[in-house]
C-alpha positions as CSV (number, residue, x, y, z in Angstrom):
1,X,17.7,17.5,25.6
2,X,20.5,15.8,23.4
3,X,18.2,14.7,21.1
4,X,16.2,18.1,20.7
5,X,19.1,20.1,20.2
6,X,20.3,17.3,17.4
7,X,17.4,17.3,15.7
8,X,16.9,21.3,15.0
9,X,20.6,21.7,14.6
10,X,20.4,18.9,12.1
11,X,17.0,20.8,10.4
12,X,19.3,24.4,10.8
13,X,21.8,22.7,8.7
14,X,19.7,21.5,6.2
15,X,17.6,24.3,5.2
16,X,15.4,24.7,8.4
17,X,12.5,23.6,6.4
18,X,11.1,21.9,9.1
19,X,11.1,25.1,11.6
20,X,9.6,27.2,8.9
21,X,6.9,25.1,8.3
22,X,6.0,24.3,11.4
23,X,6.1,28.3,12.3
24,X,3.4,28.6,9.2
25,X,1.8,26.0,10.3
26,X,1.3,27.7,13.9
27,X,0.4,30.9,12.3
28,X,-2.4,29.8,10.3
29,X,-3.9,27.9,13.0
30,X,-4.0,30.4,15.7
31,X,-4.5,33.6,13.2
32,X,-7.0,31.5,11.1
33,X,-9.7,34.0,10.3
34,X,-6.9,37.0,9.9
35,X,-7.0,38.0,6.4
36,X,-3.1,37.1,6.2
37,X,-4.0,33.5,6.9
38,X,-6.9,33.6,4.9
39,X,-4.8,34.3,1.7
40,X,-1.8,31.5,2.7
41,X,-5.0,28.9,2.6
42,X,-6.5,30.3,-0.6
43,X,-3.1,30.2,-2.2
44,X,-1.7,26.5,-0.8
45,X,-5.7,25.7,-2.5
46,X,-5.2,27.0,-5.8
47,X,-1.8,26.3,-6.4
48,X,-2.3,22.2,-5.5
49,X,-6.0,22.6,-7.9
50,X,-3.4,24.0,-10.7
51,X,-0.5,21.4,-10.3
52,X,-3.0,18.3,-10.1
53,X,-5.3,19.9,-13.1
54,X,-1.7,20.7,-15.5
55,X,0.3,17.5,-14.4
56,X,-2.4,14.8,-13.0
57,X,-3.8,12.6,-15.5
58,X,-6.8,12.2,-14.0
59,X,-7.9,15.9,-13.4
60,X,-6.7,17.3,-17.1
61,X,-10.6,18.4,-17.7
62,X,-11.3,19.8,-14.1
63,X,-11.5,23.6,-13.9
64,X,-9.8,25.4,-11.3
65,X,-12.6,25.9,-8.4
66,X,-12.7,22.9,-5.6
67,X,-16.8,22.3,-5.4
68,X,-16.2,21.6,-9.0
69,X,-13.7,18.6,-8.4
70,X,-15.2,15.1,-8.2
71,X,-15.5,13.3,-4.7
72,X,-13.3,10.1,-4.3
73,X,-12.2,7.3,-2.0
74,X,-10.0,4.5,-1.8
75,X,-11.2,2.3,-4.7
76,X,-11.4,5.0,-6.9
77,X,-7.8,5.8,-6.5
78,X,-6.4,2.2,-6.2
79,X,-8.7,1.7,-9.4
80,X,-7.0,4.3,-11.4
81,X,-3.7,4.8,-9.1
82,X,-1.4,5.6,-12.6
83,X,-3.8,8.2,-13.2
84,X,-3.6,9.9,-9.9
85,X,0.2,10.4,-9.7
86,X,2.1,13.8,-10.9
87,X,3.7,12.9,-13.8
88,X,6.3,15.3,-12.6
89,X,7.3,12.7,-10.2
90,X,7.7,9.9,-11.9
91,X,11.2,9.6,-11.4
92,X,11.7,11.3,-7.9
93,X,12.4,9.8,-4.9
94,X,8.9,9.6,-2.7
95,X,8.1,7.9,-0.1
96,X,5.3,4.8,0.1
97,X,2.6,5.2,2.7
98,X,0.5,2.1,3.4
99,X,-2.8,3.1,5.1
100,X,-4.2,1.5,8.6
101,X,-6.7,-1.2,7.4
102,X,-9.5,0.8,9.8
103,X,-12.1,0.4,6.8
104,X,-11.3,-2.9,5.9
105,X,-9.3,-1.5,2.8
106,X,-6.1,-1.7,2.5
107,X,-4.6,1.0,0.8
108,X,-1.0,3.3,-0.8
109,X,0.0,6.5,-1.7
110,X,3.4,8.3,-2.4
111,X,4.4,11.1,-0.3
112,X,6.7,13.5,-1.7
113,X,9.6,15.1,-0.2
114,X,7.8,18.3,0.7
115,X,4.8,16.7,2.2
116,X,6.9,14.5,4.7
117,X,8.2,17.5,5.7
118,X,4.6,19.3,6.5
119,X,3.8,16.0,7.9
120,X,6.6,16.3,10.5
121,X,5.7,20.1,11.2
122,X,2.2,19.3,11.6
123,X,3.9,16.6,14.5
124,X,5.7,19.0,15.8
125,X,2.8,21.9,16.4
126,X,0.2,19.5,17.3
127,X,2.7,17.2,19.8
128,X,3.4,20.6,20.9
129,X,0.1,21.7,21.8
130,X,-0.2,18.4,24.1
131,X,2.8,19.2,25.6
132,X,5.1,16.9,23.7
133,X,8.3,17.9,22.4
134,X,11.2,16.3,20.2
135,X,13.5,14.3,22.7
136,X,11.0,13.2,25.7
137,X,10.4,9.3,25.9
138,X,7.0,8.6,23.7
139,X,5.2,5.5,24.7
140,X,3.3,4.6,21.6
141,X,0.8,1.9,21.5
142,X,-0.5,0.2,18.7
143,X,-1.5,-3.1,16.6
144,X,2.3,-3.0,15.9
145,X,1.9,-6.3,13.7
146,X,-0.1,-4.7,11.4
147,X,2.4,-2.1,10.6
148,X,5.8,-1.7,8.7
149,X,8.0,-1.9,11.6
150,X,10.9,0.2,12.4
151,X,14.5,-0.9,13.5
152,X,15.8,-0.5,16.6
153,X,18.0,2.3,16.1
154,X,15.2,4.4,14.5
155,X,13.5,4.0,17.6
156,X,16.2,4.9,19.7
157,X,17.5,8.3,17.7
158,X,13.5,9.0,17.9
159,X,13.0,7.9,21.6
160,X,10.0,6.1,21.1
161,X,9.0,2.7,22.7
162,X,6.6,0.9,20.6
163,X,3.8,-1.3,22.8
164,X,2.0,-3.5,21.1
165,X,-1.8,-3.5,22.4
166,X,-1.9,-7.0,22.6
167,X,0.6,-7.3,25.1
168,X,-1.3,-5.4,27.8
169,X,-1.5,-8.3,30.4
170,X,-2.1,-7.2,34.3
171,X,1.6,-8.4,34.7
172,X,2.7,-6.3,31.8
173,X,0.7,-2.9,32.6
174,X,2.4,-3.3,36.3
175,X,5.8,-3.5,35.0
176,X,5.3,-0.6,32.4
177,X,3.5,1.3,35.4
178,X,6.6,0.6,37.1
179,X,8.9,1.4,34.5
180,X,6.9,5.2,33.8
181,X,6.6,6.1,37.6
182,X,10.4,5.4,38.5
183,X,11.8,7.4,35.4
184,X,13.0,10.8,36.5
185,X,12.0,12.7,33.5
186,X,8.4,12.4,32.4
187,X,7.2,10.8,29.6
188,X,4.8,11.5,26.8
189,X,2.0,8.3,25.7
190,X,0.3,7.8,22.4
191,X,-2.1,5.3,21.6
192,X,-5.3,3.6,20.9
193,X,-8.2,5.0,23.5
194,X,-8.8,1.1,24.2
195,X,-5.7,0.7,25.3
196,X,-5.4,3.6,27.9
197,X,-9.0,2.4,28.7
198,X,-7.8,-1.0,29.5
199,X,-5.2,0.5,31.8
200,X,-7.4,2.4,34.0
201,X,-9.9,-0.6,34.0
202,X,-6.8,-2.7,35.0
203,X,-6.1,-0.1,38.0
204,X,-10.0,-0.1,38.7
205,X,-9.7,-3.9,39.6
206,X,-5.9,-3.5,41.3
207,X,-5.2,-0.7,42.4
208,X,-7.7,2.0,42.4
209,X,-5.5,4.3,44.8
210,X,-3.1,4.4,42.4
211,X,-1.5,8.0,41.0
212,X,1.4,8.8,38.3
213,X,3.1,11.6,38.3
214,X,5.8,11.0,35.8
215,X,3.4,11.8,32.7
216,X,2.8,15.1,31.1
217,X,1.4,14.2,27.7
218,X,-1.1,12.1,26.5
219,X,-2.9,11.5,22.9
220,X,-5.4,9.2,22.1
221,X,-5.8,8.2,18.5
222,X,-7.7,5.8,15.9
223,X,-10.9,5.9,18.2
224,X,-13.7,8.0,19.8
225,X,-12.6,9.3,23.6
226,X,-15.3,8.1,25.8
227,X,-15.7,10.0,29.2
228,X,-14.7,7.2,31.4
229,X,-11.3,6.6,29.6
230,X,-10.7,10.6,29.6
231,X,-11.9,11.0,33.3
232,X,-9.9,7.7,34.3
233,X,-6.9,8.8,32.7
234,X,-7.2,12.4,34.5
235,X,-7.8,10.5,38.0
236,X,-4.8,8.0,37.8
237,X,-2.1,10.2,35.8
238,X,-3.4,13.7,36.9
239,X,-3.4,15.2,33.3
240,X,-6.2,15.4,31.0
241,X,-5.7,13.3,27.7
242,X,-6.4,15.0,24.2
243,X,-7.9,13.3,21.3
244,X,-6.2,13.6,17.8
245,X,-8.4,12.5,14.2
246,X,-5.4,11.7,12.1
247,X,-5.0,9.2,9.0
248,X,-1.9,7.3,7.9
249,X,-2.2,8.3,4.2
250,X,-2.8,12.0,4.9
251,X,-1.5,13.0,8.9
252,X,-3.2,15.0,11.3
253,X,-6.2,16.5,10.5
254,X,-7.6,17.7,13.6
255,X,-7.0,18.0,17.5
256,X,-8.4,18.6,20.5
257,X,-7.4,21.5,22.8
258,X,-6.8,20.6,26.4
259,X,-9.9,21.7,28.2
260,X,-12.0,21.6,25.4
261,X,-14.3,19.0,23.6
262,X,-14.2,20.2,20.0
263,X,-11.5,19.8,17.4
264,X,-9.1,22.6,16.2
265,X,-9.1,21.6,12.4
266,X,-5.4,21.6,10.7
267,X,-6.7,23.9,7.9
268,X,-3.1,24.9,7.1
269,X,-2.4,21.5,5.8
270,X,-5.7,20.6,4.8
271,X,-9.4,21.8,3.3
272,X,-11.7,20.1,4.9
273,X,-15.3,19.5,4.0
274,X,-18.4,18.2,5.6
275,X,-21.1,16.6,3.2
276,X,-24.1,14.9,3.2
277,X,-24.3,11.7,3.4
278,X,-26.3,10.6,0.7
279,X,-25.3,14.1,-1.5
280,X,-22.3,16.0,-2.3
281,X,-23.7,18.8,-0.7
282,X,-22.4,20.7,2.2
283,X,-24.0,19.2,5.5
284,X,-25.7,21.5,7.6
285,X,-24.2,23.2,10.9
286,X,-24.8,20.5,13.6
287,X,-25.5,17.4,11.3
288,X,-23.5,14.2,10.9
289,X,-21.8,14.3,7.1
290,X,-19.0,12.7,5.5
291,X,-15.6,14.3,6.5
292,X,-14.2,14.8,3.1
293,X,-10.5,16.5,2.7
294,X,-7.9,18.4,0.2
295,X,-4.4,17.4,0.7
296,X,-2.9,21.0,0.6
297,X,1.0,19.2,0.5
298,X,0.9,16.0,-1.3
299,X,2.2,16.7,-4.7
300,X,3.5,13.3,-5.7
301,X,-0.3,11.5,-5.6
302,X,-2.7,14.6,-5.0
303,X,-5.6,13.8,-3.2
304,X,-8.4,16.3,-3.9
305,X,-12.1,16.1,-2.5
306,X,-11.0,12.3,-0.4
307,X,-13.5,11.0,1.0
308,X,-12.3,9.8,4.5
309,X,-14.6,7.4,5.3
310,X,-15.2,8.7,8.8
311,X,-18.1,10.8,9.6
312,X,-18.4,14.2,11.5
313,X,-20.0,17.2,12.5
314,X,-18.8,20.7,12.6
315,X,-19.8,24.2,14.5
316,X,-18.3,27.6,14.4
317,X,-17.1,28.6,17.7
318,X,-15.0,31.9,17.8
319,X,-15.6,32.7,14.4
320,X,-13.6,29.3,13.5
321,X,-14.8,26.5,11.7
322,X,-14.2,23.4,14.3
323,X,-15.2,19.5,14.6
324,X,-17.5,18.6,17.4
325,X,-18.1,15.1,16.3
326,X,-16.1,12.6,14.8
327,X,-17.0,9.1,14.1
328,X,-15.0,5.8,12.8
329,X,-16.0,2.9,11.2
330,X,-18.4,0.8,13.1
331,X,-16.5,-2.4,15.4
332,X,-18.0,-4.6,17.8
333,X,-16.3,-6.4,20.3
334,X,-15.1,-10.0,19.8
335,X,-13.5,-12.3,22.0
336,X,-10.8,-14.6,21.7
337,X,-11.1,-18.4,22.0
338,X,-10.7,-18.1,25.2
339,X,-13.5,-15.9,26.0
340,X,-11.7,-12.8,26.6
341,X,-12.5,-9.8,25.0
342,X,-10.8,-7.9,21.5
343,X,-12.0,-4.6,21.4
344,X,-8.9,-3.5,18.9
345,X,-9.6,-3.5,15.5
346,X,-8.0,-7.0,14.3
347,X,-9.0,-6.1,10.8
348,X,-6.2,-3.7,10.8
349,X,-4.1,-7.0,9.6
350,X,-4.8,-6.4,6.0
351,X,-2.5,-3.8,6.0
352,X,0.3,-6.5,5.2
353,X,-1.8,-7.9,1.8
354,X,-2.3,-5.2,-0.6
355,X,-3.6,-7.8,-3.1
356,X,-7.1,-7.4,-0.6
357,X,-9.9,-4.7,-1.5
358,X,-11.6,-5.5,1.6
359,X,-11.8,-7.8,5.0
360,X,-14.7,-8.2,7.2
361,X,-14.1,-10.7,10.5
362,X,-17.5,-11.9,12.2
363,X,-17.5,-14.0,15.0
364,X,-19.9,-17.2,14.8
365,X,-19.4,-18.8,18.2
366,X,-17.2,-19.0,20.8
367,X,-14.6,-20.7,18.5
368,X,-15.9,-20.3,15.2
369,X,-15.3,-17.1,13.2
370,X,-15.5,-16.3,9.0
371,X,-12.9,-13.8,7.3
372,X,-15.1,-11.9,4.6
373,X,-12.4,-11.4,1.8
374,X,-13.1,-9.2,-1.6
375,X,-10.1,-9.6,-3.9
376,X,-9.7,-8.3,-7.7
377,X,-7.0,-11.0,-8.0
378,X,-6.3,-14.5,-6.8
379,X,-5.2,-14.6,-3.2
380,X,-2.1,-17.1,-2.5
381,X,-1.6,-15.6,1.0
382,X,-4.4,-17.8,2.9
383,X,-2.1,-19.5,5.2
384,X,-0.2,-16.5,6.1
385,X,-3.3,-14.4,6.5
386,X,-4.8,-17.1,9.2
387,X,-1.6,-17.0,11.1
388,X,-1.9,-13.7,11.7
389,X,-5.2,-13.7,12.8
390,X,-5.1,-16.7,14.9
391,X,-2.0,-15.2,16.7
392,X,-4.9,-13.0,18.2
393,X,-7.9,-15.1,18.3
394,X,-5.8,-18.3,19.3
395,X,-4.5,-21.6,18.2
396,X,-7.7,-23.3,18.0
397,X,-9.9,-20.8,16.3
398,X,-11.7,-22.4,13.3
399,X,-11.3,-19.7,10.9
400,X,-13.5,-19.6,8.0
401,X,-12.4,-17.7,4.5
402,X,-15.6,-16.3,2.5
403,X,-14.5,-14.3,-0.9
404,X,-17.4,-11.9,-1.2
405,X,-17.9,-9.4,-4.0
406,X,-18.8,-6.0,-1.6
407,X,-19.3,-6.2,2.3
408,X,-22.0,-3.6,2.2
409,X,-22.5,-0.3,3.9
410,X,-24.6,0.2,7.0
411,X,-27.7,3.1,6.4
412,X,-25.4,5.5,8.5
413,X,-22.6,5.3,5.4
414,X,-20.2,3.3,7.4
415,X,-18.9,-0.4,6.7
416,X,-18.6,-2.8,9.6
417,X,-15.2,-4.2,9.5
418,X,-15.5,-6.5,13.0
419,X,-18.8,-8.1,13.5
420,X,-19.9,-10.5,16.7
421,X,-22.9,-12.7,15.6
422,X,-22.5,-15.0,18.9
423,X,-26.1,-15.5,20.7
């Protein structure tokens, strides 16, 4: 409660920007088909397009029409990074954001202050829809070693408990559930689907009659929420988890509502297109296509018609465009040298190495692995990278580094980042 009061008091003293943005997001999403909401969305789109034409070198010859802009992706932006920066923000304070390596491609962009505020407001709105509010204890399940770590004071102030998914041993899960059960106030959980699946399968084996009543919200990220995990979480925790579609370079793009299978698009902060896999034409309703977004609030490193690398399909429900399918990268389950399955995406580790262009982990046998790397320059941190992977695969893992010029796409348009070739 105190953290909630302090958060909103601080916001009020600094101009109530977060509250204003949250209210704006709420209005647009809940009144998406109203004329007022449509005008707001058009204004945001026209304003960002005008901004990039006038201040971003890469777009200086474009016309003020969204479908005339080229499709871009991580590789294009990174290869022309300076040209994608707004000259207005050259000397202004900005936040550096390093994205997840879920594609096997590390990537960095800048967020200006207004973009950071909008992202916070997006979180406030969508967290609220899932049952979380500022100040609640939040247990965050993630491959923390692959990301920039916040210090203890930051986690304490935000009431966040970071849990590395590789710490989820049987004893750790038992202790965690015991801690959750004993808490007087209800907690919230956020994390990879595979983390929640592991907890549920642990309970299937050890304590199928277990029930917990001290968790009020569960948000699944990064992976598709399968039916087993959805049903098992509801069985053991008594609540239905919701799935969120987001990325680090942009923010929350879409999220399920409780009791619904489709995803509500965050059209208050993004212009979302589903394009044909092989062309730049719009995909038809219900047909899988590429998810391409325009970030309406990043004025520092504007991302116009950015191909996220993900695939999805849309439908129209209650006159609103929604996402009915979202598919990320193809990830095989591989095993460590002890034969234990690793379903988490270890390639996230490349976050720490911006020198790499692409990465793919291939398991050849019980203890033999190939790490395929694509780097434009000489990569000088092989030993450090190998040490990071051995931490999870096993100290006795035989990892061979192989440099390649490209990691090929599948016919679907996706790229495999973890491959199991064991016979």
